[in-house]
C-alpha positions in Angstrom: 31.8 -85.1 -16.8 33.1 -82.1 -14.9 31.3 -79.7 -17.3 28.0 -81.5 -16.8 28.5 -81.4 -13.0 29.1 -77.7 -12.9 26.3 -77.0 -15.3 23.8 -79.0 -13.2 24.8 -77.3 -10.0 24.4 -73.9 -11.8 21.0 -75.0 -13.2 19.7 -75.7 -9.7 20.3 -72.0 -8.9 18.7 -70.6 -12.0 15.2 -69.9 -10.6 16.6 -68.3 -7.4 17.9 -64.9 -6.5 19.5 -65.4 -3.1 21.6 -68.5 -2.2 24.1 -69.4 0.5 27.1 -71.5 -0.5 28.2 -73.3 2.7 31.2 -75.5 3.3 33.8 -76.7 5.8 36.8 -75.6 3.8 37.2 -71.9 2.9 39.2 -72.4 -0.3 36.9 -75.0 -1.7 33.8 -73.1 -0.7 35.1 -69.9 -2.2 36.1 -71.7 -5.4 32.6 -73.2 -5.8 30.9 -69.9 -5.1 33.1 -68.0 -7.5 32.5 -70.6 -10.2 28.8 -70.3 -9.8 29.0 -66.6 -9.9 30.9 -66.7 -13.2 28.4 -69.0 -14.8 25.4 -66.9 -13.7 27.2 -63.6 -14.6 26.5 -64.5 -18.3 22.9 -63.6 -17.8 22.5 -61.4 -14.7 24.5 -59.3 -12.3 25.9 -61.3 -9.4 26.7 -60.0 -5.9 29.1 -62.3 -4.1 29.3 -61.8 -0.3 32.5 -63.4 1.2 32.0 -64.4 4.8 34.7 -67.0 4.8 37.3 -65.1 6.8 40.2 -62.7 6.5 41.7 -63.3 3.1 40.8 -67.0 3.1 38.0 -67.0 0.5 37.2 -64.7 -2.4 38.0 -61.1 -1.3 41.7 -60.6 -0.6 42.9 -59.0 2.7 44.0 -55.9 0.8 40.7 -55.4 -1.0 38.8 -56.0 2.3 40.7 -53.1 3.9 39.9 -50.7 1.0 36.1 -51.3 0.9 33.3 -51.5 3.4 31.8 -55.0 4.0 28.8 -56.8 5.3 29.3 -55.7 8.9 29.4 -52.1 7.8 26.3 -52.5 5.8 24.4 -54.1 8.7 25.6 -51.8 11.4 25.9 -48.4 9.6 23.5 -48.7 6.6 26.3 -48.6 4.0 24.6 -49.2 0.6 25.3 -52.3 -1.5 26.3 -50.0 -4.4 29.1 -48.5 -2.2 30.3 -51.7 -0.6 30.3 -53.9 -3.7 33.2 -53.6 -6.1 34.0 -55.4 -9.4 35.7 -58.7 -9.1 39.1 -58.5 -10.9 38.8 -59.3 -14.6 35.2 -60.6 -14.3 32.4 -58.7 -15.9 29.0 -58.6 -14.0 30.4 -59.9 -10.7 30.6 -57.7 -7.7 32.1 -58.8 -4.4 31.7 -57.7 -0.8 34.0 -58.6 2.0 33.2 -59.2 5.7 33.8 -55.6 6.8 35.6 -53.9 9.6 34.0 -56.3 12.2 33.4 -60.0 11.9 30.2 -60.7 9.9 29.7 -64.0 11.7 28.3 -62.7 14.9 24.9 -63.7 16.1 23.8 -60.0 15.9 24.6 -59.8 12.2 23.5 -63.3 11.2 20.1 -62.8 12.8 19.5 -59.3 11.4 16.5 -58.6 9.2 19.0 -56.9 6.9 19.4 -60.2 5.1 15.7 -60.2 4.1 16.1 -56.6 2.8 19.2 -57.2 0.8 17.8 -60.4 -0.7 14.7 -58.5 -1.8 16.7 -55.7 -3.3 18.7 -58.2 -5.5 15.5 -60.0 -6.4 13.9 -56.8 -7.6 16.9 -56.1 -9.7 16.7 -59.6 -11.2 20.2 -60.3 -10.0 21.8 -63.1 -8.0 23.0 -62.8 -4.4 25.6 -65.5 -3.4 26.7 -65.7 0.2 29.8 -67.8 0.7 30.2 -68.8 4.3 31.3 -71.5 6.7 28.5 -73.9 7.6 29.3 -74.5 11.3 28.7 -71.0 12.7 26.1 -70.2 15.4 23.0 -68.5 14.0 23.9 -69.5 10.4 20.8 -71.5 10.4 18.7 -68.4 11.0 20.4 -66.4 8.3 19.9 -68.9 5.5 16.1 -68.8 6.2 16.1 -65.3 4.7 17.5 -66.7 1.4 16.0 -69.0 -1.2 18.2 -72.0 -0.4 21.7 -73.4 0.1 24.4 -75.2 -1.7 26.6 -77.5 0.4 30.3 -78.0 -0.3 32.6 -80.8 0.9 31.4 -82.6 4.1 29.3 -79.6 5.3 25.9 -80.3 6.7 22.9 -78.0 6.5 22.7 -75.6 9.5 18.9 -75.7 9.3 16.9 -78.7 8.1 14.1 -76.3 7.1 16.3 -74.5 4.6 15.8 -75.5 0.9 18.8 -77.7 -0.2 19.4 -76.7 -3.8 22.5 -78.7 -4.6 25.5 -80.5 -3.0 29.2 -80.6 -4.2 30.5 -83.7 -2.5 32.8 -86.6 -2.9 30.8 -89.6 -4.2 31.0 -91.2 -0.7 28.9 -88.4 0.6 26.9 -87.7 -2.5 23.2 -86.9 -2.0 20.7 -85.7 -4.4 18.1 -83.4 -2.8 14.5 -84.5 -3.4 13.3 -82.8 -6.5 16.7 -81.2 -7.1 19.2 -81.6 -9.8 21.2 -84.8 -10.1 24.8 -83.9 -9.5 27.8 -85.9 -10.5 30.6 -86.4 -7.9 33.4 -83.9 -7.9 36.0 -86.2 -6.5 36.7 -90.0 -6.6 35.6 -92.3 -3.8 37.9 -92.3 -0.9 39.9 -89.2 -2.0 41.9 -87.5 0.6 40.7 -84.0 1.7 43.5 -82.2 -0.2 42.7 -84.1 -3.4 39.0 -83.4 -3.0 39.8 -79.7 -2.8 41.9 -80.0 -6.0 39.1 -81.8 -7.7 36.6 -79.1 -6.8 38.9 -76.4 -8.1 39.4 -78.4 -11.3 35.7 -78.7 -11.9 35.1 -75.0 -11.5 37.8 -74.1 -14.0 36.6 -76.7 -16.6 32.9 -75.8 -16.1 33.8 -72.2 -16.8 35.7 -73.2 -20.0 32.5 -74.4 -21.6 31.3 -70.8 -21.8 34.4 -68.8 -22.1 32.9 -66.5 -24.7 29.8 -64.6 -23.8 28.4 -61.1 -23.7 27.5 -59.8 -20.3 24.3 -57.7 -20.3 24.5 -54.2 -19.0 22.5 -53.7 -15.8 21.6 -50.6 -14.0 23.1 -50.2 -10.5 21.2 -51.9 -7.7 21.2 -48.8 -5.6 21.4 -45.2 -6.9 25.0 -44.4 -7.7 26.5 -41.0 -8.2 23.8 -38.7 -9.7 25.0 -35.8 -11.8 23.1 -32.8 -10.7 23.4 -31.3 -14.2 21.8 -34.4 -15.9 18.3 -34.3 -17.2 15.9 -36.7 -15.5 12.3 -37.5 -16.0 10.0 -35.6 -13.5 8.4 -37.3 -10.6 4.8 -38.4 -11.2 2.1 -36.1 -9.8 2.0 -36.3 -6.0 -1.6 -35.2 -5.5 -3.3 -38.3 -7.0 -5.1 -41.3 -5.8 -2.9 -44.2 -4.9 -3.1 -48.0 -4.7 -1.4 -49.2 -1.6 1.6 -51.4 -2.4 2.8 -54.4 -0.3 4.6 -53.5 2.9 8.4 -53.0 3.0 10.6 -54.3 5.8 13.2 -52.3 7.6 16.7 -53.5 8.4 17.9 -52.5 11.9 21.1 -50.4 12.1 23.1 -49.0 15.0 23.0 -45.5 16.4 19.3 -45.0 15.6 17.9 -41.4 15.2 14.3 -42.3 16.1 12.8 -38.8 16.8 12.0 -35.7 14.8 9.7 -32.7 14.9 6.5 -32.6 12.9 6.2 -29.1 11.3 2.9 -29.4 9.4 0.5 -31.7 7.6 -0.6 -30.7 4.1 -2.9 -32.2 1.4 -0.8 -30.7 -1.4 2.2 -32.5 -2.7 3.3 -29.4 -4.5 3.3 -27.5 -1.3 5.3 -30.2 0.4 8.0 -30.2 -2.3 8.1 -26.3 -2.3 8.4 -26.3 1.5 11.5 -28.6 1.4 13.0 -26.6 -1.5 12.6 -23.3 0.4 13.5 -24.4 3.9 15.5 -27.5 3.4 18.9 -25.7 3.8 17.9 -23.9 7.0 16.2 -26.8 8.8 18.2 -30.0 9.4 17.0 -33.3 8.0 14.1 -31.6 6.3 11.8 -34.1 4.6 8.3 -35.4 4.3 6.5 -38.7 4.3 3.4 -39.6 2.3 0.5 -40.9 4.5 -3.1 -41.8 4.1 -5.5 -40.0 6.4 -8.4 -42.1 7.6 -10.0 -44.2 4.9 -9.1 -41.8 2.1 -7.0 -42.9 -0.9 -5.7 -39.4 -1.6 -2.3 -38.9 0.2 -1.4 -36.2 2.7 2.1 -35.1 3.4 3.7 -34.8 6.8 6.7 -32.5 6.9 9.3 -33.1 9.6 12.7 -31.9 10.6 15.6 -33.1 12.7 17.0 -36.5 13.7 17.4 -37.2 17.4 18.1 -40.3 19.5 15.5 -39.4 22.2 12.3 -37.4 22.7 14.0 -35.0 25.1 16.4 -33.8 22.4 13.5 -33.4 20.0 11.6 -31.4 22.6 14.5 -29.0 22.9 14.7 -28.5 19.2 10.9 -27.9 19.0 11.2 -25.2 21.7 14.0 -23.6 19.8 11.9 -23.5 16.6 9.1 -21.8 18.5 11.5 -19.5 20.4 13.0 -18.0 17.2 9.7 -17.7 15.4 10.1 -20.4 12.9 7.1 -22.1 14.4 4.2 -20.3 16.1 3.5 -21.0 19.7 1.7 -24.3 20.0 2.6 -25.4 16.5 4.6 -28.5 15.8 4.9 -31.7 17.8 7.6 -34.3 18.6 7.2 -37.4 16.5 8.7 -40.8 16.7 10.0 -41.6 13.2 12.5 -44.4 13.4 12.3 -45.5 9.8 13.5 -44.0 6.5 14.3 -45.0 3.0 18.0 -45.2 2.3 18.8 -43.9 -1.2 22.6 -43.7 -1.2 25.8 -43.2 0.8 28.9 -41.0 0.2 32.4 -40.7 1.7 32.4 -36.9 1.7 30.0 -34.0 2.4 30.6 -32.5 -1.0 29.5 -35.6 -2.9 26.6 -36.2 -0.6 25.3 -32.6 -1.0 25.4 -33.0 -4.8 23.4 -36.2 -4.6 20.8 -34.6 -2.3 20.4 -31.6 -4.6 19.9 -34.0 -7.5 17.2 -36.0 -5.7 15.4 -32.8 -4.5 15.4 -31.5 -8.1 13.2 -34.5 -9.0 10.8 -33.8 -6.1 12.2 -36.4 -3.8 12.5 -35.2 -0.2 16.2 -36.3 0.3 18.3 -35.3 3.3 21.6 -36.2 4.9 22.6 -37.9 8.2 26.2 -38.7 9.1 27.1 -41.7 11.2 29.9 -42.2 13.7 32.3 -43.6 11.0 31.9 -40.3 9.0 29.8 -41.9 6.3 27.1 -39.6 4.8 23.8 -41.4 4.2 21.1 -40.0 1.8 17.7 -40.7 3.2 14.1 -39.9 2.0 11.2 -39.6 4.4 10.9 -40.2 8.1 8.2 -42.7 9.1 6.5 -43.8 12.3 5.8 -47.3 11.1 7.2 -49.5 8.3 3.8 -49.4 6.6 4.0 -45.6 6.3 7.0 -45.9 3.9 5.0 -47.8 1.3 3.6 -44.8 -0.6 6.9 -43.0 -1.0 8.7 -46.2 -1.9 6.1 -46.8 -4.6 6.9 -43.4 -6.1 10.6 -44.1 -6.0 10.1 -47.5 -7.6 8.1 -45.8 -10.4 11.2 -43.7 -11.1 13.5 -46.8 -11.1 15.2 -45.4 -8.0 16.3 -48.2 -5.7 15.7 -47.7 -2.0 15.8 -49.8 1.2 13.8 -49.3 4.3 16.1 -49.0 7.3 16.2 -47.6 10.8 17.4 -44.0 10.7 20.9 -43.7 12.0 23.4 -40.8 12.5 23.0 -37.1 13.1 22.7 -34.0 11.0 26.1 -32.9 9.6 
């Protein structure tokens, strides 16, 4: 019976890529979320975000202190590849803790970052599980960015509009969602809360025993990991070709925005843009280009920019300096508001970050570095005035199987 119950709950999640597991007991909620992660890890990579509290759920307090978490990802743009770490002894499961700050604030739970991270996992054909308490302000807004929810114990849905995929209840509170999987009770009628928790834990263990032997497929990392500059990679597709406009991408807001830069020139030649970055990228900070469509044309143009500034006044000073030392002629250049960029990677040291930038540039990708206030180096590509402007460069990155996320630029040049 227990094996059937666990399998039915798992089956309810099979068509989905981003699910919240919400409960009123951290231990029981964490056990159910981890059990579902183990079942789904047989066929796809699972990212398990633990919002249950300091050492109360899945990620231990010691592990939480060693790795960045959800709050660091939302506030500082830390990549999922850097924050997620393998769950001890479990292949294909990667866990993320809450972070240096509480992940249960209204600011974090209402962030558009959830929409971005869900889409990243969906594109990678993985599963995002978010284990969290149900009774938290703004939790109802967060779950609307996901595919649905699983309720544990006596928890109620924080948002009636959210899709209810499954419930793990005692039989006195059992409810089968309309059109959902029929789920057997996990605890006998009238069981005390402590016995209900024990029953839930027992179910998870027994459900996992049904599939103890399996081979976990090998998945490529969700975001670009450490790229060896000496490795041989396929070249980027030709830049000077007609393009089909892909769907828009959505930015996740981050703190300490660097919203302004200086536009150096606009060219119709992708080769010239790549060469310009190669020749001057080391002498001009945050040197990059964005691919834009001019007028009604379907042939892209390339806008080269430099710098990352929090306000237009700082960008004006930089523009004046470029003109003053002869790097731009009088009247050339302009201040541009470019708050968006594609986040490629993050690194904990300048040396590693420089290697990654060099590797990306070697493939024709206009990568550059910004360092945030917590001394994390972020590798970006492009600088865009609107979210729509990022679509063409993102299409090129997708064609190279390079994962990227549209974010608000943050930090300053090292």
